[in-house]
N, C-alpha and C positions, 0 to 999 in steps of 0.2 A: 223828232222826225221832221224832215224838210217837206213843206207843202208841195204838191205837184205843180201848183201855179208858179212856183219859183224855180222849177226844174227847167233848165235851158234845153237839154237834150240828153239822150241816153246813147252811149257808145258801148256796145256789147261785143266783147271778143269771146268767141266760143269755138273751139276746135280750129285753132290757127296753126297747128304744127305740121300738118300733112298736106300733100297736094291732092286735089280732087281726082278721083279715079273711079270711073263707072265702067265696069266690065260688061261684055256681051252677056245677056241672060243673067244679070246680077240679082234679080229677084225683087221682092217687095220693097226692100230698103232703098232701092234706086228708082222707084216708081216715077215715071214722067221725066227722067233725066236722060239726056243723050249720052251715048257711049263716048268716053273720053279717057285718055291716058294721063297718068300722073305727070309725065314729061311735058305734055301739052299745057299743063296748068302750073308749071314750076314758078311762074312769075305772077300768077293771078290770085285775086282774093274776091270772093263773092260779097257784094254789098246787098244785104237783105233788109228790106224796109225802105229802100230808096224811093219807092213810088209814093210814099206817104208824106214826104216833105221835100219839095223841090229845093228849098233853101239849104236843108241839111245835106242833100245830095250834092249840091253845088259846093258847099263847104268842104266835103270830102274830096271832090274832084280837084278843087283848088289846092288843098293840102297835099294831095298825092303828086302834084307836079314836081315837087322836090324829090320824091322817092321813086316814081316811075313804075309802080306796080300796075298790072293790068286789072282794072276794076270790071268785074263781070256783074251785070245787072239783069239777070234773066230768071231769077228764082222767086220773085215776089208772088207770082200767081201759079206756082208749080202745083200739080195735082197732089203731091205728097204733103202740101201745106207746110213747107219749111218756114215760112214767115211766122207761123204760130208755134214753132217748136223750140223757142229759146226765150231768154229772159227779157228781151225787148218787147215782146208781144203785149203784156199787160199795160205797158206804158203807151204803146200805140193805141190800144183800146180806149185810153183815157185822154187822147189828144196830145200827148207829149211826143215831139219829134224823136225818133229812135231808129238806129240802124244796127245791124248785126254784121260784124266782120267775121267771115267764115271761109276758111280755105277749102272746104268741101268734104263730102263723104268719101269713103274709100272702103275696099273690101274687108279691111281689118276692124272697122268701126264696131265697137262694143264686143270685141273678141279678145282672147288672150294673145292674139298675134299683133295687137297694137302696142308695139314696143318702143321705148325711147330712142333706140338706134335708128328708127324709121322717121324720126322727126327731121324736118328741114329747118334747122335752127337759124340759119341765115335769113331765110324768108320770114320766119316767125319774128325775128328781131325787126325786120322791115315793116311788118304789119303793126307791131307794137309802136314803132316810131311814127307810123301813119296815124294811129289812134291818138298818140300823144300830141302830134302836130295839129290834128283836128281839134282836140280839146283846148289846146293853147290858142288857136285861131278863134274859136268860138268865145273864149274868155275875153278876147280883145274887142269883140263886137259890141255895139251899143244895143242892138236889137236881137231878140231871140230868133232862131231859124223859123221861118214860116209865120213870123209875127211882124206886123208893121209898128207895133208899139215898143217902147223901150223896156228893158228889164225892170222888174219891180223889186 
């Protein structure tokens, strides 16, 4: 098992296949989210956890310059606690820089209507390329994100 002290960053991809869509009167699953169409989010990805490490946020922004996705950074303090609802949360609690790449909730979330034919495969590939680029760029750095000291 790798010690947390040697973990540079956590890059979590969870639910990257669909565009965020928040319907009018969407109910509890969309608590605190503004009404949005899937079309308006066709090029966007939510970066959740960005507020916990300015250096990791900057690394993602730098890597994204090559890919041109719209990085949305408005869900870290959402009333539905999205920040705490995926695998990056335990790492953030222990001081490890971590972000969640998430293309958003949609009305089919956790229903039988969430079908493969509804996935935006081209966008999913771009998000995966972004995460790859961020990981590559971080691996080339001498210091950890959010750390003044070199890697151990």
